[in-house]
Each structure stands twice: as C-alpha cells, then as structure tokens.
N, C-alpha and C positions, 0 to 999 in steps of 0.2 A: 461473408463481413467479419469484417473483423471487432473485435469488440477491444478497448481501452479502459483497462481501471486504470485512476488515475492518485493519486498519491495528495493528498491535505496533509499539509504544516502546522505549525501553529497558527503561522501570517495569512497562510493562501488560501483560509476558505473563500475568498473574494474574489479570489482569480476565481477558483475552480465555480463560484457562481456566472464568471462573466463564462466561463468556456462554452458552461450553461447556454446561457443565453443567447449564446453567438450560434452555439450551431445549430439551432432551430433559428434565429434569422435570418443569415446570412453562412448556407451553408454550401455555399459556391467558392468558401476560404479553404475548404475541405476536404482533402483525398475523397474521392467516393468508395460508399463500401463500407465507411467504417457508421461506428457511433462510441456514446457514452455508457460501458456499461454497467460504472460503480466510482463510486471513490470510495478513496481506505486513510484511515487516524484515529482517531485515541483522543479523549481527556489526557488529560495526567494520572492518571489512578492505575492502581496494583495491580491490575493483570494484563494493562499495555503488555507490548512487548517489541524485541524488531529495534528502536530510536529508545531515548530519554530523554522521557518528558519529566518535570520536575514543575513546572509552571502551575500558575490556579488553578480551578479547578471551578465552574460551576454550572449546577446541573438545566439553568435555565437558559445558562448559552446558547448547553450541547440541542436542550431542543428547538433551538431557532435555526441552530447548522439543520438537524434532519429535516426539520418543517422547511427551511431553504432549497434542502439536497429532495426530497421527497414531493417537495409540489411540484422539481422540474419532472417528475418522474423520474430518477433517479437514489438509489441504495444505496443507502452507507452501508462500508463493510467494517465491522470498530475490529484493529489490528488488538483482538489479547488473545498474544503470542508468550506470556515469560513463559518460560519454562519452566518456573522456579516455587509453580505455586505450590497448594498443597492443600487440605481438608480444612484447613481455617483460613487462607485463601478467599475461601469460594466463600464464606457467609462475611464479604464486607459489602456494605451497606452500598457506596458508592457503583459499582459493578454494574452488582444486581441489580438496583433502583434503573438501571444505563438500558440495561436486557428492556426489563422493564416497559420501559418509555418505546425500545426503538421497537418490543417484535409489535408492527403493524401489517406484517405481512408484506413489505415491501425489503427493511434492512436485515444487513447480516453477519456474518460474525466471520470470521475466521482467527483461529484456533491452532494452537504448540503439545498445549501441554493434555495429558488421555485425559486427566482428572477432571480443568473445564470441559473437555465435549462432555464425555459423562454428563455435567452435569448444568449443562445446557439443552439436553437431548434430556433430556427432564422434567425440566421446569419451563422450555420453552423447544418444543417441541416442533415445534410451525417457522423454526425461523432456518432458513438455511447458512451451513457449518462451510465454509472453505478448508481446506489444510494447506496447511501455512510453508512455505520456501525455507524457516525457522527449520525446520525436521532439517537440513541439509543431506536427502536423501538422497543418494549417488550411484550407486546403483538399479538400474536397470531392471534386475524385478524385481527391486523394493521400489520401486515408481510405480511397479503394474499392479505390484499390490493392494499399494493409496490406492488406486484409483481406482480400483474392481471395490471400493465400501465406499456407504452411500452420503461420500460426501459432495454439496452440487460444483465445485471443482476443486486440483490440487495445480499448487502452485510452486512447478519444479526447479529444483534447486540450477541453479543459472550458473553453474558449467555442463550442465544438457545442450546450452544455450546451440552451438553449430559444432555439435557430435552426431553429424547428420547420419553416423552409424549406428547411432541408439536410437535418436527419435524415428528411425525407422519403423524399428522393434514393436513401436506402439501401433495396436487400432485405428483402423478413421475415430473407429468413437474414443476411445484413447484421451487420442490428442483434441477431442471436439472439447474436453472435461479440466486439458490441460492446460494451466496459464504460464505466458512463458516472460520471466522479466525483461526484459530488452534491455536497461540503459544504467547493467549495473556497472560497479563501477572500484570490485573490487584484484584481487589480482590470482586466477585459474587455480583451485586447490589449495585455497587460501587455512593453513593447518588452524587458524585463532578464531575461525567465526565463530565453532559454535563455543569456544571461553569467549565466546564477545558477545554473543546471543545472552551467555549465561552469569556473568559479569552485569550487562543492562537488567535484565531480571530481575539479580540483589539487593538492585539499588528499586527498583523502582516496589521492592517489597516492602521498602521503606519511605514511599512518597509522601504517605501523610508524616510522618516527623520531619523530615529533610523538607517539603517546601518551610515549613513555619522559618529556616536554618536560617541567618543572614549567609551570605559570602562568603563572608569570613571566618564561618563555622563551619558550613562546607566543605571549605579549605582544609582545616583543623581533622575532618572526620574522611581526608582522605575524598571526598564525593566528587567527579572528576569527567570530564568526557572519556569517551577508551583514546587511545593513542592508539592513529595510522595513518600512515605515510598516501591508503589508498584514498582517504574521506576527500582528501583534495580535489577537484572536477572543473576545469576548462572546455568549460562550455561549443568553441571554437577550438577548438584540436582537430589537426589534422587527423589527425590517426584517433582509431577507435580500438580498444582493448577487445581482446581476443575473450570475454562474455557479451560485453554488444551485441547487438540487433539490427541491422545500420536499417533508416528508416521505407528503404525502396521496399527493401526483403521482408520489413513485413505485411505489406499488404500485396509481395510479390511471390517471391517462394516459403516463405515459413501458411502466408493462404493457400496458398495450388496444393499445398502438402494437406492440410486440411485441420490446422492449429484455427483455431476461432479467438482466444483469448489472448492477450496481451495485460501486462503489467509497467507502470509508467511509477519510478520509482525518487522518491524527492520530500519523504516525512522530515528532514532533518537541513533542507538547503533552502537558501534563499530563495524569495518568492519570484526572485528577478531568472534565478536558474531556473526553476519549473516551471513558469512562464516559456523560459526556450528552449526546453525539451516537448513542450507540449506542443508550439509551433514546429516544433524540427519533425515528430513524429507525425501530425496531423494534419497540416498544412497543406499543398499543395504545391506543391515545390515552390514557380512563380507568382504564390501567395501570402508566401513566409510573410516579407516586411509588413502587408498587409494588416494579416490576423496578426500579430504579431504589435501594432500599432492599433487597433481595438481591444484588445484585451487588455493589456495594461489599460489606455481612458475607462473604460466599463469597469476596471477592477476599482480604480480610484472615486467610482462614483462609489461603491458598495462600501465602503468604511465606515458611513456614518453608519454602518450596523455593525458599527459594533464587532464587528467578527475578528 
C-alpha cells in the first residue's frame, strides 16, 4: 500500500477536499493500492517552517479546514518546523491554541526544533509527531538513529531518494516509517538548504509584526522571499531532477522495496501546479486527463467555503 501525504498551500484547500472526495467516489481514476494518508501545511503562525507564510491568520478558518479534512477521515499534519524557536516562542498563543483545537486523536505535527518537540510531548502526549526533512539529515547512520526515536514517521532528506546503496541499508521496519519526498525541485547536495530554512524561521518569528506592514514597509525592512533559481518548476518538463522519484517507480520499485509513505510537496506553489503533481503521481496513466478535469471542476465548487 502506497500512502500519499499531500501539501496544502494557502490557496489549495478546495483542491485537497476535491482530491479526498473524488478518491472516495471515483476510485477507478486512481492507481491501485494507494491512499491519502494526510494533508500537511500550516496557517501563517510563528511555529510554521519550511515555507514563508505571512498572510492573515484566522482560527475559525483553520477549525473549518480541520473539520473538512477530519470529517473525511484524513489527518492534518501541522508543519511546525521553524528551526529558530526559543523558550519564549513556545508560549505563542496562536500556536498553542492550534494544538488544543487539533488534538482530537486524528491530527498530527511535523517538528524540527527539539524545544518544540519536548513542549508538544509534554502538553499533547497523544499527538503523533513526525520528524521533518528540514533537519537535513544526510548521513545514513544518523537517519537510522532518527528512525529509532519515537516518531510516527521520519521524512528523509531528499538526497537519499535515488541512492539505493544507502536505502538498502534500512531495515524493513525502518522503510515503513521512512517518508520519501518524491517531487523535490532542488539541486542535489544544495549547500544553502539549511540556511534557507533558517532564513524562513527568522522571518516567521516576526510574523505578527510583519503581517501588519504594507508591501512598501516590508520591502524597506528587507522582508522578501528567498531567491533561488531552483524554485522555478515546469510540470511538463521532459526531464526530472536527480532528486525526483518517477510516479511509476513509487508504486513499483520503492513500494516493492517496502517503502510506504511518500510526500508530495507544493506548499508554496500555484494550485494548478499542485493539481498537476497530484494527477501525475496518483492517477492511472490512462485516466490523467479525466482526473485533472474532475479535480478542477470539484475544486471550483468548494470556493464558496472561502478556503
């Protein structure tokens, strides 16, 4: 069984609800032996990491989103992966309120900071915790040590993706708990990756202050997206990066090796690009056009929910 964990961008909740509903009502459009294991993302709050989110925050909206996913039997995993958190950060009212709302036996948290992990284990001991790829663990022995810890899953650094010599060193049980990020559009061994996450984390610590700024004030304060040519993405490119895993290999090679959990990133992308990624990985090859059409029609119908 292949379990997909699907990104949620600020504009893609309607798409994700459409995926969940069509997966249930029209299973013939999807590859065999797959399921939706979770959606993952975060509102624009201090503990968020991995992607810069500086828009408005509304607790009631998040509650509605959680209900939308949970009522369909799908967990939501908060990407609370800011590496820059301090003891003071752990007191943040919005983030703690989100944990209280989400802790219903279904939803989960992805962590990077040891401080936050300890805080969640103490205050919400029953919430499942996933270890984030933002830790940038690239040594196989360190990955195995991470898998030995009491995490629900460990999202492996995408530099492991096509290194079968190293992946073969994981035991069958370790492979089941190892989540592979399958559509990364970075450069292998990127020397700036950890710096990128650090930059995002430092900005997110100021999110309450920044969201009150005008665009001009943000520009003067130097608040801007990380510049990197690898952020550009063409879903119709005939070539794939050395880090990507091909759709047929997910359900073939990797599943046969015993890997079960696969992450489709896209938190910072356009809803159409995310839709295309979902179609490429989850649709039966001969049903891609039909699924793509069904998803977009259904997603438009969810717009009235103001997601």
